[in-house]
C-alpha positions as a Markdown table, in Angstrom:
| # | Residue | x | y | z |
|---|---|---|---|---|
| 1 | Unk | -0.8 | 5.1 | 8.2 |
| 2 | Unk | -2.0 | 8.6 | 7.5 |
| 3 | Unk | -1.1 | 10.4 | 4.3 |
| 4 | Unk | -1.2 | 14.2 | 4.0 |
| 5 | Unk | -0.7 | 16.1 | 0.7 |
| 6 | Unk | 1.2 | 19.3 | 0.5 |
| 7 | Unk | -0.5 | 20.8 | -2.6 |
| 8 | Unk | 2.1 | 22.8 | -4.7 |
| 9 | Unk | 1.0 | 21.9 | -8.2 |
| 10 | Unk | 3.8 | 20.2 | -10.0 |
| 11 | Unk | 5.8 | 20.0 | -6.7 |
| 12 | Unk | 3.0 | 18.4 | -4.7 |
| 13 | Unk | 4.3 | 15.7 | -2.3 |
| 14 | Unk | 3.1 | 13.4 | 0.4 |
| 15 | Unk | 3.7 | 13.2 | 4.2 |
| 16 | Unk | 3.4 | 9.7 | 5.5 |
| 17 | Unk | 2.7 | 9.3 | 9.2 |
| 18 | Unk | 2.5 | 6.0 | 11.0 |
| 19 | Unk | 4.0 | 3.5 | 13.5 |
| 20 | Unk | 7.1 | 1.6 | 12.1 |
| 21 | Unk | 6.6 | 2.8 | 8.5 |
| 22 | Unk | 10.4 | 3.0 | 8.1 |
| 23 | Unk | 10.3 | -0.8 | 7.7 |
| 24 | Unk | 7.8 | -0.6 | 4.8 |
| 25 | Unk | 10.0 | -1.5 | 1.8 |
| 26 | Unk | 7.2 | -1.1 | -0.7 |
| 27 | Unk | 6.5 | 2.5 | 0.4 |
| 28 | Unk | 10.2 | 3.5 | 0.0 |
| 29 | Unk | 10.8 | 1.8 | -3.3 |
| 30 | Unk | 8.6 | 4.1 | -5.3 |
| 31 | Unk | 10.8 | 7.0 | -4.3 |
| 32 | Unk | 14.2 | 5.4 | -4.9 |
| 33 | Unk | 14.3 | 6.3 | -8.6 |
| 34 | Unk | 18.1 | 6.7 | -8.7 |
| 35 | Unk | 21.0 | 4.2 | -8.2 |
| 36 | Unk | 23.0 | 6.9 | -6.5 |
| 37 | Unk | 21.9 | 7.7 | -2.9 |
| 38 | Unk | 23.5 | 9.7 | -0.2 |
| 39 | Unk | 22.1 | 9.2 | 3.3 |
| 40 | Unk | 22.9 | 12.2 | 5.6 |
| 41 | Unk | 22.4 | 11.6 | 9.3 |
| 42 | Unk | 24.2 | 12.4 | 12.6 |
| 43 | Unk | 26.2 | 10.5 | 15.2 |
| 44 | Unk | 23.2 | 10.0 | 17.6 |
| 45 | Unk | 20.7 | 8.8 | 15.0 |
| 46 | Unk | 23.0 | 6.6 | 12.9 |
| 47 | Unk | 23.4 | 3.8 | 15.5 |
| 48 | Unk | 19.6 | 3.7 | 15.9 |
| 49 | Unk | 18.1 | 3.8 | 12.4 |
| 50 | Unk | 20.8 | 4.0 | 9.7 |
| 51 | Unk | 20.7 | 0.2 | 9.3 |
| 52 | Unk | 17.0 | 0.2 | 8.6 |
| 53 | Unk | 17.4 | 2.7 | 5.7 |
| 54 | Unk | 20.5 | 0.8 | 4.4 |
| 55 | Unk | 18.3 | -2.2 | 3.9 |
| 56 | Unk | 16.1 | -0.3 | 1.6 |
| 57 | Unk | 19.0 | 1.0 | -0.5 |
| 58 | Unk | 21.3 | -2.1 | -0.1 |
| 59 | Unk | 21.3 | -2.9 | -3.9 |
| 60 | Unk | 22.0 | 0.7 | -4.9 |
| 61 | Unk | 25.2 | 2.7 | -5.1 |
| 62 | Unk | 24.7 | 4.4 | -1.7 |
| 63 | Unk | 27.0 | 6.5 | 0.5 |
| 64 | Unk | 26.6 | 7.9 | 4.0 |
| 65 | Unk | 27.7 | 11.1 | 5.6 |
| 66 | Unk | 27.4 | 11.4 | 9.4 |
| 67 | Unk | 27.3 | 14.8 | 11.0 |
| 68 | Unk | 28.2 | 15.6 | 14.6 |
| 69 | Unk | 25.1 | 16.2 | 16.7 |
| 70 | Unk | 24.1 | 19.8 | 17.4 |
| 71 | Unk | 22.8 | 23.1 | 16.0 |
| 72 | Unk | 26.3 | 24.6 | 15.8 |
| 73 | Unk | 27.1 | 22.1 | 13.0 |
| 74 | Unk | 24.4 | 23.5 | 10.7 |
| 75 | Unk | 27.0 | 25.5 | 9.0 |
| 76 | Unk | 28.6 | 26.3 | 5.7 |
| 77 | Unk | 31.5 | 24.1 | 6.7 |
| 78 | Unk | 29.4 | 21.0 | 7.0 |
| 79 | Unk | 27.2 | 21.9 | 4.0 |
| 80 | Unk | 30.5 | 22.0 | 2.0 |
| 81 | Unk | 31.5 | 18.6 | 3.4 |
| 82 | Unk | 28.2 | 17.1 | 2.0 |
| 83 | Unk | 28.8 | 18.7 | -1.4 |
| 84 | Unk | 32.4 | 17.5 | -1.4 |
| 85 | Unk | 31.2 | 14.0 | -0.7 |
| 86 | Unk | 28.8 | 14.1 | -3.7 |
| 87 | Unk | 31.5 | 15.4 | -6.0 |
| 88 | Unk | 34.1 | 12.9 | -4.7 |
| 89 | Unk | 31.8 | 10.0 | -5.4 |
| 90 | Unk | 30.9 | 11.4 | -8.8 |
| 91 | Unk | 27.2 | 11.7 | -8.1 |
| 92 | Unk | 25.1 | 13.0 | -11.0 |
| 93 | Unk | 22.2 | 15.3 | -11.0 |
| 94 | Unk | 19.8 | 12.3 | -10.9 |
| 95 | Unk | 21.0 | 11.3 | -7.4 |
| 96 | Unk | 18.8 | 11.4 | -4.3 |
| 97 | Unk | 19.7 | 12.7 | -0.9 |
| 98 | Unk | 18.0 | 11.2 | 2.2 |
| 99 | Unk | 17.9 | 13.3 | 5.4 |
| 100 | Unk | 17.7 | 11.0 | 8.4 |
| 101 | Unk | 17.6 | 13.0 | 11.6 |
| 102 | Unk | 16.2 | 16.1 | 13.2 |
| 103 | Unk | 15.9 | 19.6 | 12.0 |
| 104 | Unk | 19.6 | 20.2 | 11.6 |
| 105 | Unk | 20.1 | 17.2 | 9.4 |
| 106 | Unk | 16.9 | 18.0 | 7.4 |
| 107 | Unk | 17.8 | 21.7 | 6.9 |
| 108 | Unk | 21.4 | 21.1 | 5.9 |
| 109 | Unk | 20.6 | 18.1 | 3.6 |
| 110 | Unk | 17.8 | 20.0 | 1.9 |
| 111 | Unk | 20.0 | 23.0 | 1.2 |
| 112 | Unk | 22.7 | 20.7 | -0.2 |
| 113 | Unk | 20.1 | 19.1 | -2.4 |
| 114 | Unk | 18.9 | 22.6 | -3.6 |
| 115 | Unk | 22.4 | 23.6 | -4.5 |
| 116 | Unk | 24.1 | 20.5 | -5.9 |
| 117 | Unk | 24.2 | 20.7 | -9.7 |
| 118 | Unk | 21.3 | 23.3 | -9.4 |
| 119 | Unk | 19.0 | 20.9 | -7.6 |
| 120 | Unk | 18.6 | 17.2 | -7.0 |
| 121 | Unk | 15.8 | 15.2 | -5.3 |
| 122 | Unk | 15.8 | 14.6 | -1.5 |
| 123 | Unk | 13.7 | 12.7 | 1.0 |
| 124 | Unk | 13.0 | 13.7 | 4.6 |
| 125 | Unk | 13.0 | 11.1 | 7.3 |
| 126 | Unk | 12.5 | 13.2 | 10.5 |
| 127 | Unk | 13.4 | 11.5 | 13.8 |
| 128 | Unk | 12.5 | 14.2 | 16.3 |
| 129 | Unk | 9.0 | 15.5 | 17.2 |
| 130 | Unk | 10.0 | 19.0 | 16.2 |
| 131 | Unk | 11.1 | 17.8 | 12.7 |
| 132 | Unk | 8.1 | 15.7 | 12.2 |
| 133 | Unk | 5.6 | 18.5 | 13.0 |
| 134 | Unk | 7.5 | 21.4 | 11.5 |
| 135 | Unk | 11.0 | 21.6 | 10.0 |
| 136 | Unk | 10.6 | 18.6 | 7.6 |
| 137 | Unk | 7.5 | 20.1 | 6.0 |
| 138 | Unk | 7.3 | 23.1 | 3.8 |
| 139 | Unk | 10.6 | 23.3 | 2.0 |
| 140 | Unk | 12.6 | 25.7 | 4.1 |
| 141 | Unk | 16.2 | 24.6 | 3.9 |
| 142 | Unk | 19.2 | 26.5 | 5.4 |
| 143 | Unk | 22.4 | 26.7 | 7.4 |
| 144 | Unk | 23.3 | 29.3 | 10.0 |
| 145 | Unk | 25.7 | 32.2 | 9.9 |
| 146 | Unk | 27.5 | 33.3 | 13.1 |
| 147 | Unk | 25.5 | 36.5 | 13.0 |
| 148 | Unk | 22.1 | 34.9 | 12.5 |
| 149 | Unk | 20.1 | 31.7 | 12.3 |
| 150 | Unk | 19.1 | 30.3 | 8.8 |
| 151 | Unk | 20.6 | 33.3 | 7.0 |
| 152 | Unk | 21.8 | 31.1 | 4.1 |
| 153 | Unk | 19.3 | 28.9 | 2.5 |
| 154 | Unk | 16.6 | 28.2 | -0.1 |
| 155 | Unk | 13.0 | 27.2 | -0.5 |
| 156 | Unk | 13.3 | 23.7 | -1.8 |
| 157 | Unk | 10.6 | 21.0 | -1.5 |
| 158 | Unk | 11.3 | 17.3 | -0.7 |
| 159 | Unk | 10.0 | 14.4 | -2.8 |
| 160 | Unk | 8.3 | 12.9 | 0.3 |
| 161 | Unk | 8.4 | 13.0 | 4.1 |
| 162 | Unk | 8.3 | 9.8 | 6.2 |
| 163 | Unk | 7.3 | 10.4 | 9.8 |
| 164 | Unk | 7.6 | 7.2 | 11.8 |
| 165 | Unk | 6.0 | 7.7 | 15.3 |
| 166 | Unk | 7.9 | 4.7 | 16.7 |
| 167 | Unk | 11.2 | 6.5 | 16.6 |
| 168 | Unk | 10.0 | 9.1 | 19.1 |
| 169 | Unk | 10.3 | 6.4 | 21.8 |
| 170 | Unk | 14.1 | 6.9 | 21.8 |
| 171 | Unk | 13.9 | 10.7 | 21.9 |
| 172 | Unk | 15.3 | 12.3 | 25.1 |
| 173 | Unk | 12.7 | 14.0 | 27.3 |
| 174 | Unk | 14.2 | 17.5 | 26.7 |
| 175 | Unk | 14.1 | 17.1 | 22.9 |
| 176 | Unk | 10.6 | 15.8 | 23.0 |
| 177 | Unk | 9.5 | 18.8 | 25.0 |
| 178 | Unk | 11.3 | 21.1 | 22.5 |
| 179 | Unk | 9.1 | 19.5 | 19.8 |
| 180 | Unk | 6.0 | 20.3 | 21.8 |
| 181 | Unk | 6.7 | 24.0 | 21.3 |
| 182 | Unk | 6.0 | 23.7 | 17.6 |
| 183 | Unk | 2.9 | 21.6 | 18.2 |
| 184 | Unk | 1.5 | 24.3 | 20.6 |
| 185 | Unk | 2.4 | 26.9 | 18.0 |
| 186 | Unk | -0.2 | 25.6 | 15.5 |
| 187 | Unk | -2.9 | 25.9 | 18.1 |
| 188 | Unk | -1.9 | 29.5 | 18.9 |
| 189 | Unk | -1.6 | 30.8 | 15.4 |
| 190 | Unk | -4.6 | 29.3 | 13.6 |
| 191 | Unk | -6.3 | 26.4 | 15.3 |
| 192 | Unk | -7.9 | 27.4 | 18.5 |
| 193 | Unk | -9.8 | 24.1 | 18.9 |
| 194 | Unk | -6.4 | 22.2 | 18.7 |
| 195 | Unk | -5.1 | 24.4 | 21.5 |
| 196 | Unk | -8.2 | 23.5 | 23.5 |
| 197 | Unk | -7.4 | 19.8 | 22.8 |
| 198 | Unk | -3.8 | 20.2 | 23.9 |
| 199 | Unk | -4.9 | 21.8 | 27.2 |
| 200 | Unk | -7.1 | 18.7 | 27.9 |
| 201 | Unk | -4.7 | 16.1 | 26.6 |
| 202 | Unk | -1.1 | 17.3 | 27.2 |
| 203 | Unk | -0.5 | 14.8 | 30.0 |
| 204 | Unk | -1.1 | 11.8 | 27.6 |
| 205 | Unk | 1.0 | 13.5 | 25.0 |
| 206 | Unk | 3.9 | 14.0 | 27.4 |
| 207 | Unk | 3.6 | 10.2 | 28.2 |
| 208 | Unk | 4.0 | 9.6 | 24.4 |
| 209 | Unk | 0.7 | 7.9 | 24.1 |
| 210 | Unk | 0.7 | 6.5 | 20.5 |
| 211 | Unk | -2.8 | 7.6 | 19.6 |
| 212 | Unk | -2.2 | 11.2 | 20.9 |
| 213 | Unk | 1.2 | 11.4 | 19.1 |
| 214 | Unk | -0.3 | 10.3 | 15.8 |
| 215 | Unk | -3.1 | 12.8 | 16.2 |
| 216 | Unk | -0.9 | 15.8 | 17.0 |
| 217 | Unk | 1.6 | 15.1 | 14.2 |
| 218 | Unk | -1.2 | 14.7 | 11.7 |
| 219 | Unk | -3.0 | 17.9 | 12.9 |
| 220 | Unk | 0.2 | 19.9 | 12.9 |
| 221 | Unk | 1.2 | 18.8 | 9.4 |
| 222 | Unk | -2.3 | 19.6 | 8.1 |
| 223 | Unk | -2.1 | 23.1 | 9.6 |
| 224 | Unk | 1.3 | 23.7 | 8.1 |
| 225 | Unk | 0.5 | 22.1 | 4.7 |
| 226 | Unk | -2.5 | 24.5 | 4.4 |
| 227 | Unk | -0.3 | 27.6 | 5.1 |
| 228 | Unk | 2.5 | 26.4 | 2.8 |
| 229 | Unk | 0.0 | 25.7 | 0.0 |
| 230 | Unk | -1.3 | 29.2 | 0.2 |
| 231 | Unk | 2.0 | 31.0 | 0.5 |
| 232 | Unk | 5.0 | 28.7 | -0.3 |
| 233 | Unk | 7.7 | 31.4 | -0.2 |
| 234 | Unk | 6.5 | 33.4 | 2.7 |
| 235 | Unk | 5.4 | 36.5 | 0.8 |
| 236 | Unk | 2.7 | 37.1 | 3.4 |
| 237 | Unk | 0.5 | 34.6 | 5.2 |
| 238 | Unk | 3.1 | 32.0 | 5.8 |
| 239 | Unk | 4.9 | 34.4 | 8.1 |
| 240 | Unk | 2.5 | 33.4 | 10.9 |
| 241 | Unk | 4.4 | 30.1 | 11.2 |
| 242 | Unk | 7.2 | 32.2 | 12.6 |
| 243 | Unk | 5.4 | 33.0 | 15.8 |
| 244 | Unk | 8.1 | 33.3 | 18.5 |
| 245 | Unk | 10.9 | 32.6 | 16.1 |
| 246 | Unk | 12.2 | 36.2 | 15.9 |
| 247 | Unk | 12.6 | 36.3 | 19.7 |
| 248 | Unk | 13.8 | 32.6 | 19.8 |
| 249 | Unk | 16.4 | 33.0 | 17.1 |
| 250 | Unk | 17.8 | 36.0 | 18.8 |
| 251 | Unk | 18.2 | 34.0 | 22.0 |
| 252 | Unk | 19.8 | 31.1 | 20.1 |
| 253 | Unk | 22.2 | 33.4 | 18.4 |
| 254 | Unk | 23.1 | 35.1 | 21.7 |
| 255 | Unk | 23.9 | 31.7 | 23.1 |
| 256 | Unk | 25.9 | 30.7 | 20.1 |
| 257 | Unk | 23.4 | 27.9 | 19.4 |
| 258 | Unk | 24.4 | 26.2 | 22.7 |
| 259 | Unk | 22.6 | 25.7 | 26.1 |
| 260 | Unk | 19.1 | 25.9 | 24.7 |
| 261 | Unk | 17.4 | 23.7 | 22.0 |
| 262 | Unk | 15.6 | 25.4 | 19.1 |
| 263 | Unk | 12.2 | 24.4 | 20.4 |
| 264 | Unk | 13.0 | 25.8 | 23.9 |
| 265 | Unk | 13.9 | 29.1 | 22.5 |
| 266 | Unk | 10.8 | 29.2 | 20.3 |
| 267 | Unk | 8.5 | 28.3 | 23.2 |
| 268 | Unk | 9.8 | 31.2 | 25.2 |
| 269 | Unk | 9.7 | 33.4 | 22.1 |
| 270 | Unk | 6.0 | 32.6 | 21.6 |
| 271 | Unk | 5.3 | 33.7 | 25.1 |
| 272 | Unk | 7.2 | 36.9 | 24.5 |
| 273 | Unk | 5.2 | 37.6 | 21.4 |
| 274 | Unk | 2.0 | 37.0 | 23.4 |
| 275 | Unk | 3.3 | 39.4 | 26.1 |
| 276 | Unk | 4.0 | 42.1 | 23.6 |
| 277 | Unk | 0.6 | 41.6 | 22.1 |
| 278 | Unk | -0.9 | 42.1 | 25.6 |
| 279 | Unk | 1.1 | 45.2 | 26.2 |
| 280 | Unk | -0.3 | 46.6 | 22.9 |
| 281 | Unk | -3.8 | 46.0 | 24.2 |
| 282 | Unk | -4.8 | 43.5 | 21.5 |
| 283 | Unk | -4.4 | 40.3 | 23.5 |
| 284 | Unk | -6.1 | 39.2 | 26.7 |
| 285 | Unk | -4.1 | 38.5 | 29.9 |
| 286 | Unk | -6.2 | 35.4 | 30.4 |
| 287 | Unk | -5.0 | 34.0 | 27.1 |
| 288 | Unk | -1.4 | 34.9 | 27.9 |
| 289 | Unk | -1.8 | 32.9 | 31.1 |
| 290 | Unk | -3.2 | 29.9 | 29.2 |
| 291 | Unk | -0.2 | 29.9 | 26.9 |
| 292 | Unk | 2.2 | 30.2 | 29.8 |
| 293 | Unk | 0.5 | 27.4 | 31.7 |
| 294 | Unk | 0.6 | 25.0 | 28.6 |
| 295 | Unk | 4.3 | 25.7 | 28.0 |
| 296 | Unk | 5.1 | 25.0 | 31.7 |
| 297 | Unk | 3.1 | 21.7 | 31.5 |
| 298 | Unk | 5.2 | 20.8 | 28.4 |
| 299 | Unk | 8.4 | 21.4 | 30.4 |
| 300 | Unk | 9.4 | 24.4 | 28.4 |
| 301 | Unk | 11.2 | 27.5 | 29.7 |
| 302 | Unk | 9.3 | 30.7 | 30.2 |
| 303 | Unk | 12.2 | 32.9 | 31.1 |
| 304 | Unk | 15.3 | 33.7 | 29.1 |
| 305 | Unk | 18.5 | 31.8 | 29.9 |
| 306 | Unk | 20.6 | 33.7 | 32.5 |
| 307 | Unk | 23.6 | 34.0 | 30.2 |
| 308 | Unk | 21.7 | 36.2 | 27.7 |
| 309 | Unk | 21.9 | 40.0 | 27.9 |
| 310 | Unk | 19.3 | 42.4 | 26.8 |
| 311 | Unk | 21.5 | 44.1 | 24.2 |
| 312 | Unk | 22.3 | 40.8 | 22.4 |
| 313 | Unk | 18.6 | 39.9 | 22.1 |
| 314 | Unk | 17.6 | 43.3 | 20.9 |
| 315 | Unk | 20.4 | 43.7 | 18.4 |
| 316 | Unk | 20.0 | 40.1 | 17.1 |
| 317 | Unk | 16.3 | 40.8 | 16.4 |
| 318 | Unk | 17.1 | 43.7 | 14.2 |
| 319 | Unk | 18.9 | 41.5 | 11.7 |
| 320 | Unk | 16.2 | 38.9 | 11.5 |
| 321 | Unk | 15.0 | 37.8 | 8.1 |
| 322 | Unk | 11.6 | 39.4 | 8.7 |
| 323 | Unk | 13.2 | 42.8 | 8.7 |
| 324 | Unk | 12.2 | 44.8 | 5.6 |
| 325 | Unk | 14.1 | 47.9 | 4.7 |
| 326 | Unk | 15.4 | 48.1 | 8.2 |
| 327 | Unk | 12.0 | 47.7 | 9.8 |
| 328 | Unk | 11.4 | 44.6 | 11.9 |
| 329 | Unk | 8.1 | 42.8 | 11.3 |
| 330 | Unk | 6.8 | 40.6 | 14.2 |
| 331 | Unk | 4.2 | 37.9 | 14.4 |
| 332 | Unk | 1.7 | 39.0 | 17.1 |
| 333 | Unk | -1.6 | 37.7 | 18.4 |
| 334 | Unk | -5.2 | 39.0 | 18.5 |
| 335 | Unk | -6.6 | 35.8 | 20.0 |
| 336 | Unk | -5.6 | 32.2 | 20.5 |
| 337 | Unk | -6.0 | 30.9 | 17.0 |
| 338 | Unk | -5.4 | 34.2 | 15.3 |
| 339 | Unk | -1.9 | 35.5 | 14.5 |
| 340 | Unk | -0.8 | 38.3 | 12.1 |
| 341 | Unk | 2.4 | 39.9 | 10.9 |
| 342 | Unk | 2.9 | 43.6 | 11.7 |
| 343 | Unk | 5.5 | 46.4 | 12.1 |
| 344 | Unk | 3.0 | 48.5 | 14.1 |
| 345 | Unk | 4.3 | 48.1 | 17.6 |
| 346 | Unk | 6.1 | 50.4 | 20.0 |
| 347 | Unk | 9.8 | 49.9 | 20.3 |
| 348 | Unk | 9.6 | 50.8 | 23.9 |
| 349 | Unk | 7.0 | 48.1 | 24.6 |
| 350 | Unk | 9.3 | 45.6 | 22.8 |
| 351 | Unk | 12.1 | 46.6 | 25.1 |
| 352 | Unk | 9.8 | 46.2 | 28.1 |
| 353 | Unk | 8.9 | 42.7 | 27.0 |
| 354 | Unk | 12.5 | 41.6 | 26.6 |
| 355 | Unk | 13.4 | 43.1 | 29.9 |
| 356 | Unk | 10.5 | 41.4 | 31.7 |
| 357 | Unk | 11.8 | 37.9 | 30.5 |
| 358 | Unk | 15.4 | 38.3 | 31.6 |
């Protein structure tokens, strides 16, 4: 088992990575400091792993809440359902929430934990590759609004993250590929050597080789932990983690959070950011080709879904959270391994990039 620390002074916590660690009772017991536990999961994950977690909390006063599966359920309605469950069962502010699932479950549960009685503890148990390498780490919690993704949320850190690599064996191919987008992102934004490794080893990763999986989860979490420790609330440097997300979120919103998975939209969005960087003359065509090639090998889309219109993407981007006083800031690239946040780009070139991906 690997242990990675997210260093945030009095809110420092550990990420545990290993095969079959969900069965490690001793590891869990140190974090079950309340008799009141709410396990939040979804209808796909519950039949697979809920019973394992129930064994850990069997002697406690635990409840479960099972979400439908899908991004469209990361909403205020289902957030309210979780809060209502806590109130109905008379849970106190010493209770603990456990998020068992992918990014939707983790984001919604974390936001509920941040808000219930002004903040209670929660534990992340991510069951998708995307959640293990990205969304479960760093304390971003949120639900979506019909006009934009993650518009309602809070920065709120978990007590611990348990990433069991064995659960990825049940992950559908498409969801696994969606997680690879976030893995590739770390190589593009700050870890060029990791990108090189991915180019050489992606085939074993796609085959879910245990050693390769453990390595990329660890390397991704280390990269993210370093960024979060330096800029927890995204005042500046942490924004590089959003490479491709402004484009990707605009696509997701245009599709009403249907048809494409989050990682698929982000993967295409990263390529769009690289394309705009090339059009600005600050990024090499050869490096753009390398990114495109790696995304294709990871079975990720490199063109925008046919149901999305230019106007929807362009307008959705304008209401992104990275807009400041009406000016949209984008994460762009100088090299593979070097990303930066800027508002200094041509709007005409942005429109050309969007058009070229339709």
